[in-house]
C-alpha positions, -999 to 999 in steps of 0.1 A, spaced: 608 489 256 575 490 275 543 495 254 529 529 258 494 528 272 466 551 263 444 568 290 416 543 282 441 513 287 446 526 323 409 524 331 398 497 356 392 463 339 357 449 335 346 427 364 331 403 338 357 376 332 336 348 316 338 346 278 301 334 277 273 359 285 256 352 318 224 367 332 240 373 366 260 395 371 266 407 335 230 409 323 214 420 355 239 446 365 256 457 333 225 457 310 196 463 334 202 479 368 232 501 358 216 516 327 182 520 344 198 542 370 218 561 344 188 568 322 164 580 349 176 617 346 170 618 309 136 602 314 127 630 338 139 657 315 121 641 285 88 639 304 88 670 327 113 696 316 88 711 292 62 713 319 88 728 342 95 755 316 58 763 311 45 760 346 75 769 368 96 792 347 66 805 327 89 809 296 61 804 271 45 837 282 76 859 280 98 841 255 74 822 233 96 820 202 125 807 222 102 782 238 89 770 204 122 767 186 148 758 212 142 720 210 140 720 172 171 741 165 190 721 192 185 689 170 213 703 148 237 703 178 224 668 188 234 654 154 268 671 156 274 658 191 265 623 181 289 625 151 317 635 175 308 607 199 307 581 171 342 591 159 355 590 194 341 555 197 357 545 164 391 558 175 392 548 211 395 510 209 415 499 238 416 470 263 387 486 281 368 485 248 358 513 224 323 521 239 327 515 277 353 543 283 329 569 270 303 559 297 327 574 323 334 605 302 296 613 302 295 616 340 311 650 347 293 666 316 260 653 329 266 669 363 274 703 348 244 703 324 219 695 352 235 721 374 231 748 347 195 738 338 180 735 373 202 755 396 218 784 377 192 791 349 161 796 372 179 822 392 177 845 362 142 838 350 111 860 349 95 844 379 126 843 401 145 874 389 125 896 365 156 916 355 175 885 342 154 872 313 182 875 287 207 857 309 181 830 317 176 822 280 214 820 274 218 796 304 189 774 294 201 772 258 236 762 270 223 737 296 198 722 272 224 716 245 251 705 269 227 677 281 210 666 249 239 673 224 269 662 245 262 645 279 234 622 268 250 611 235 282 606 253 264 581 275 236 567 253 255 560 220 282 537 236 255 523 259 234 512 229 265 499 211 274 475 239 248 450 227 264 448 192 299 446 208 291 422 236 290 389 217 284 373 183 260 347 197 225 356 184 206 342 214 229 359 239 225 391 219 187 388 221 189 383 259 212 414 263 191 434 239 159 425 258 175 436 291 191 467 275 158 478 260 140 470 292 160 498 308 141 523 287 109 509 302 123 507 337 138 543 337 107 557 320 86 537 345 103 554 374 95 588 359 60 581 346 46 555 370 60 567 403 69 604 400 34 615 388 19 606 421 43 631 438 40 660 413 25 682 440 59 682 456 75 695 424 47 718 412 38 734 445 3 749 448 2 786 454 -12 799 487 0 835 488 -1 866 465 -32 851 449 -48 868 418 -82 883 420 -109 857 415 -89 828 430 -112 802 447 -103 780 476 -110 743 469 -118 716 495 -83 702 489 -68 734 503 -55 745 468 -65 777 451 -79 777 415 -86 803 389 -111 795 361 -111 758 371 -73 754 370 -51 751 402 -25 779 407 12 770 413 40 788 433 69 791 409 96 801 434 87 772 458 86 747 429 120 758 417 136 751 451 120 717 453 132 708 418 167 719 427 169 693 456 153 667 434 179 671 406 208 669 430 195 634 439 191 626 402 227 635 395 239 610 422 218 582 407 232 589 372 268 586 384 261 554 402 243 539 372 271 547 348 298 532 370 278 500 375 273 497 337 310 503 330 322 477 355 298 449 346 299 449 308 324 435 284 331 441 246 340 406 233 337 416 197 362 444 202 385 421 221 381 395 193 393 420 166 422 431 187 432 395 196 437 387 159 466 412 160 496 401 180 505 436 189 470 442 202 471 476 186 437 492 178 426 488 142 425 520 122 390 534 122 372 530 88 367 564 73 331 578 76 328 580 38 335 543 34 311 534 63 284 556 47 288 539 13 284 505 30 254 516 51 234 535 25 237 507 0 223 482 25 185 482 24 183 464 57 203 491 74 182 518 58 150 501 71 164 499 106 173 536 107 139 547 94 124 523 119 143 539 148 133 574 136 96 564 136 98 544 168 115 571 188 95 600 174 62 583 182 73 573 217 87 607 225 56 625 212 36 604 235 59 609 265 63 647 263 26 653 258 12 627 283 9 650 313 -6 678 292 -31 654 276 -41 638 309 -45 672 326 -64 688 297 -88 659 290 -98 647 325 -108 670 354 -109 658 389 -141 649 408 -148 687 414 -145 695 377 -111 712 383 -81 707 360 -50 701 381 -15 688 376 -20 664 405 -50 648 390 -35 647 355 -4 632 371 -24 605 388 -41 595 355 -7 597 337 8 575 364 -20 550 361 -17 549 323 20 542 327 13 514 351 -13 496 330 9 501 300 39 486 318 20 453 325 19 441 289 53 456 283 68 436 312 51 405 299 66 412 265 101 412 280 96 374 285 74 368 254 94 388 228 125 365 228 103 334 226 83 349 198 116 359 180 129 324 183 97 311 168 91 334 139 121 357 138 128 392 152 117 411 121 83 393 118 77 398 155 82 436 151 59 436 121 31 419 139 35 442 170 34 473 148 1 462 133 -14 458 168 0 491 180 -14 510 150 -48 494 156 -47 504 193 -38 540 184 -67 542 159 -91 530 187 -79 557 210 -85 585 185 -122 575 182 -130 590 216 -100 605 234 -121 620 262 -133 585 271 -109 574 298 -118 537 295 -112 537 258 -79 555 263 -68 528 288 -77 501 263 -59 519 235 -28 524 257 -27 487 266 -29 476 230 -2 501 219 21 489 248 16 453 239 22 460 202 54 480 209 71 452 229 88 434 200 102 467 187 113 477 222 131 444 230 143 430 197 153 460 176 189 462 189 195 425 184 181 429 149 205 458 143 234 436 154 223 411 128 224 438 102 260 449 113 271 412 111 257 410 76 276 440 66 308 426 80 302 393 62 296 410 28 321 439 30 346 426 55 342 458 76 320 468 105 302 501 106 295 504 144 309 539 145 286 555 119 257 533 127 257 541 164 263 578 156 231 580 135 212 558 160 223 579 189 214 611 170 179 597 163 173 585 199 185 618 214 173 641 187 137 629 186 132 643 221 138 677 207 117 671 176 88 658 196 91 686 221 93 711 193 61 697 177 43 699 211 56 734 218 45 747 184 10 732 190 8 747 225 19 781 213 -6 780 184 -35 772 207 -25 798 232 -15 775 261 -10 789 295 -9 772 329 -43 786 338 -62 778 305 -54 741 299 -91 733 298 -97 754 267 -114 737 237 -84 744 215 -60 725 238 -84 697 244 -89 693 206 -51 693 198 -36 671 226 -50 638 214 -33 642 180 0 648 197 -4 621 224 -20 594 203 -20 604 166 18 609 161 27 575 175 -1 557 156 11 572 123 46 561 131 36 525 137 17 524 104 50 533 87 69 507 107 47 477 97 49 488 60 87 489 63 90 455 79 73 438 50 108 441 34 130 431 64 148 398 58 183 401 71 179 371 95 177 346 66 214 352 60 224 346 97 242 312 92 261 324 61 271 356 78 288 339 107 305 313 84 318 341 62 331 361 92 350 331 105 364 323 70 376 359 66 393 359 100 411 326 92 422 339 58 435 371 74 454 351 100 469 329 73 480 358 52 497 374 82 514 342 93 498 339 127 476 313 144 438 318 142 421 317 176 384 306 174 359 316 200 358 281 214 396 279 217 396 313 234 371 300 260 394 271 266 424 294 271 407 320 292 382 299 313 396 264 312 385 230 301 352 230 320 339 262 303 351 248 269 332 216 274 301 235 285 302 256 253 308 225 232 278 207 248 257 238 241 266 237 204 261 199 203 226 203 218 217 229 193 230 207 164 210 177 178 178 197 180 183 209 144 189 173 133 157 162 150 138 189 133 151 180 99 143 143 106 107 152 110 105 168 76 90 150 46 112 144 15 93 172 -3 99 196 27 136 187 28 140 193 -9 122 227 -6 145 237 23 176 226 4 166 246 -27 158 276 -6 192 274 11 210 271 -22 192 301 -36 200 321 -5 236 310 -6 238 321 -42 224 355 -33 248 358 -4 278 349 -25 268 374 -52 268 401 -26 303 389 -14 316 389 -50 304 424 -56 326 436 -28 357 416 -37 352 388 -12 356 351 -19 324 330 -20 317 305 7 
């Protein structure tokens, strides 16, 4: 009788056939180019949707309470959405993987959400149709939650999980994590480094039906009280065309990522079962018990909360900060000038961040991922404190931004690889992986912090009486630095305090040995042959690939032997004692969970 296949089993196979991770095409297409394209739309929404609501839809003037609380209340739905996505990922293990299929499911939902937000909702707003305010608010609430609570988690949670599921090789994970996290920089760069210089096409200056007192500037724009006026109806039509293009880019990016990624860890767990049937998902309660009893896991979740909140507070307030703090040469506060400064900030911040993409893995190999993140957080916090000294001094703001960008690079590029180490440690100690719950909470944090940061910004804007024509007021100029610089600085102070206690990497060798030992024991108990990673390479890719992997391992062993040979007898004794102490600690954790010691 033919085996019944699930819908996911009928999906196209991955185009990645090699058992070893390669930079091209897997790294370049599956972890860099594809995700960058898929994430551009969310970067645009995170950076400009609030400005679109205030300066195009004018919502803060006719629905201020809705404007303040929509992003905050929506966080509840974001968390629920991520819980659903996490359980789907737990239960959808197939030959296509358990994360990759969800990338495809996100595509139609993303299209519908963007359609509602930028095509349907504005037709009913105060500026386009004064009779349709109630309908506008309903449409915006639906579209906003459809994007941030369903479409984005449906893409981002499995996207983030792919690093953990791609391979067990620590160096390969670091490479893929670096590339994967670089997509956040790349997609954000497209929206903060390039788009700001074209904001006059999306926020169209007003030239007709001008209010009394409007003054014509040399640039051809009209200003009132030193602030340029904008045409809401024309801006809406330009945004509509722009978002249609964004939708196409999102679809292309998700397809590329699906085709050029591979879940080797998922395949490994399935290959240990001769029927290739998906393993039953570990109940959420058991996953929660494992996770919340693991101090390294707790540290990582608090880290992601602080890292994302600080970054999103900076991103959502950047254009408001740049427009409010720095007028143009004529002393006029314009979106175009603020956009130019914002774009230049993003460019100078991208240089150290791009350097960090190369330097972070090297630093991680030298001192460890956790220590690298700790050192970076100290630098980022210092840079933020510098910027708060004189936030109206553009040169000082530039220096502060560079220091923060440089300090944030280890957190940006190494955190997912460090989280993978934590998940391996849990598997070694408990014999179970918690990818489902972990990525559910991670995804909720990464998506939900957009709403929390936007809510903080909107509450501040409402409390200081923000309107598009009074952004130069003293209240706004006094508050924006604390949102743009202060929140992120405080978050990095918390991060460097947290990472004093991060030490999961010291168990790495024992973790991998324990996982292999458990897999061999399971195979023996079930009366089947155990297939090691090296043997799998030989079967799938042939003798040449096997010999290449064998040489790679021999070179690593030779390098370690040479390092040990250079140690003094006292140093060797100290290392051996430290290793024995660590092994005893590791075995004690295994014993607590009913696992045999190594």
